[in-house]
C-alpha angles and dihedrals in degrees: 000000000000091000091050092052091047092051091049091052092049091051091049091051091048092049091049092049092051091049092051090048091051092050092049096053108278133274098356094049092233124129118227116229116237122251132222124211136179097045111142139158110269142182131217136172118250111264093027124111117253122201106205092186098053107124093359120125137173130201135184128199092226103029100036119210108019097166090122090061096060116119126193128208129179139205110235088037122258126183110244124193114184087341094306129115139164109217114208100190128063117237145088120302124192110217125204118197115199135182129176124197126217091268092057098255112143131204126192136194130186138213141161122241113202112202112199127199118265110269143181126247119305114261129185110264099179139346115199114239111216096188116153116289123194111228124225115259091202089218096303115138131194112227122192122184118238113276095014115130101228140099134198125198145145109267141136091019095302146072100265127195117195104196119188094166120007094210126231102296139041093248095055089090117032148145114226136191108189125190097032105169117231137193132180097298147105116261135202124190119195119190115195104209144153135184137207086231128028110266144152140253137194120209127202141178103206121199104237091198091063123085095200099060095260114181134219088200146336142198122199137201096009109178120232111198134189091266121064113265134159122262110205136209123180125190143152130230115206092206145332117333142104136267138196108227111212136190111189116203101167129104111331125171108179095179115050090188091059111051091181090065097082146102109301129225129243099028139128128227117202121196113192099181144341120222120203122194124196111197125190134168129016138264140190133207117247109191116215099171136027119179117234096176090220093149140012094262089084092068138040137173131196125185133189142162091060097313125129132196147132142219130216145140126260127176095344094313135106113238126196117190120195109199092183138349124240122282089218138002123060145257090318092063091085119042118187110189132200113198120227100212095263094296113151123220124227122211113249094021120121118241139170138197137192119199122182116196145148128213122208090215131024110281134183131179141105131315111205140175104212146126116301091218104028100038113187092003086076107027124157102182142006125208139159128247126213120167127178119217113274094352120126110230132187113205114200122187133177118193147159108235112251093200140012113259124193097190106029126179134175099244126198111200102199109158096130116080127208115257111290094008118126101170140011147189121216118191121196114202102175140017126182123178129177152128129285111229126196140048100286111149127183121193115191127194125185120211098201120183095200119121098244121172103214110146104051122118099220104044140337140196135200141158129241124201129195089230089058085077093039096261116150098250142031127082127164144139141204137215140161123246133166092350094309134110109230121201114189116193106204094174123020121217126219098236127056096249094054091082112031135161113198129194123182135197141144120264122201126235127256095031143105120223137213117202116204118192126182120189152121139201139223087244132012108281133165132213141171116250120206136176106200137156112269113261096015138064111241106122116204088186122033113170143135126247124202108198115199134182088267118076113251136178119227122196127198131177135201118230102200135049132235122246090212140013108280140179113246137190126220104210126196106189114188109166118122141132089261091053092049089057095044104074124211118001130165125208117204117201112192099174141023114172126169120203124200128212109191119211110256 
């Protein structure tokens, strides 16, 4: 009997031990914390009921479904009953979801509830009309010799020459701008062109006061490839006068010993824009700082959004090491700074810098001159950055400071990696910074053949290219066709402002807005879409759009109201490393409609 009682006691102890082990999480004796899913940011109108628990669940490895144990709290405070509340005041509320299992382990999840003001029904505020617009020729004329099978005309946002047979001489097909006024200055003409087949061009600046075809300058056998590139003509005018600017696209054979090296037949030349620089005066560089990288104070690196990195000096060089790139954010998530020796910058003064560096892996981003502490709130200059893997590059920039800066740095914003790259090392071998002294003045005009709508009272649209501000990359054009706005990117830039489509209109106060966009592209391409006040950066919508070859409609909504009527820009920003490698792509937008919900 004693043995039976002893065995029974042992079995009871064993059963209790197993039960305790099961309650504490199994073999390792550790309890597993519960998990919450389905928590997302949401929006509701003031005075309407909000169910915070709709679609939200919680599970626990030991306790099973613990959804019924979830509690919700809000800052500012809202009264919840069974997860439901009716907020009376518009604003932003930070929600905390909590659940605790029987063992005392707690899990939390977070979301933002945006409460909008009570409004009336949505009504159409504006629907963009993409009827055909005739672009400005800016005085350029296509001239085709008699009997030559070619034609030149403004179409598809460009000056386009369809050449079946180029004739017998270079001047049989040409683009001419007569009556170009001159003064005592140096001139540079850049023609951004491409061709369906590789061909040649001659460029001339003919003195219109001369009867014997005297020239101010010429450039021969300029190659036009299948990707858009600039053709360049430089010349000097000794005084006032006028010139006929000429681009000859007819028969050109630069190598008499190689008859096959000549202008082809059955090809098309597309000219997106022509840039003309008028340069007067002189200037010299006066260095005020040269980096010696003697100590670590010359460099600094900050990283956020999940990125990690460091900066230091090695062997008289500045070294930036990126351990990993951000999991979210953008180029601004990693800031690599080069100090400028404590030199302040004065608004309106001309400066220059020269930075020599090499990147272990390909790297694009932004190159800025701005305040170390205030960033874009005190920025003097904006530039792009594009580095090839293992290739030493010297970046030279001349600029007139947009703002005064007490603590300036040259800042590389490099938070976006190249495809497949997880880390990087950038080594800076030389930095020179100084002032530009003298009276040099450069006036630049752009003869763009895109069909911009810039002088209307209701809404406008235009395109901006990185090369418009003499950055290395970014060329595109727009036109209207069959009720659509077409934006062709001929050369993609590496940063999001290198290829930008801008639309502007006025938005009224005390309203919420819904933006509806319908479009597609000739190849999948992504962009950032922003709705921001004109002349400042305070986006009320900041989203991404992925255009595909199938037409889609994208809808975005604002979550706050304006205190006064204000002009706004709709920005489509396309530039990226992927776009720069893509080649030509055209985005077709068939509808942009903005709906207004006025506050009741």
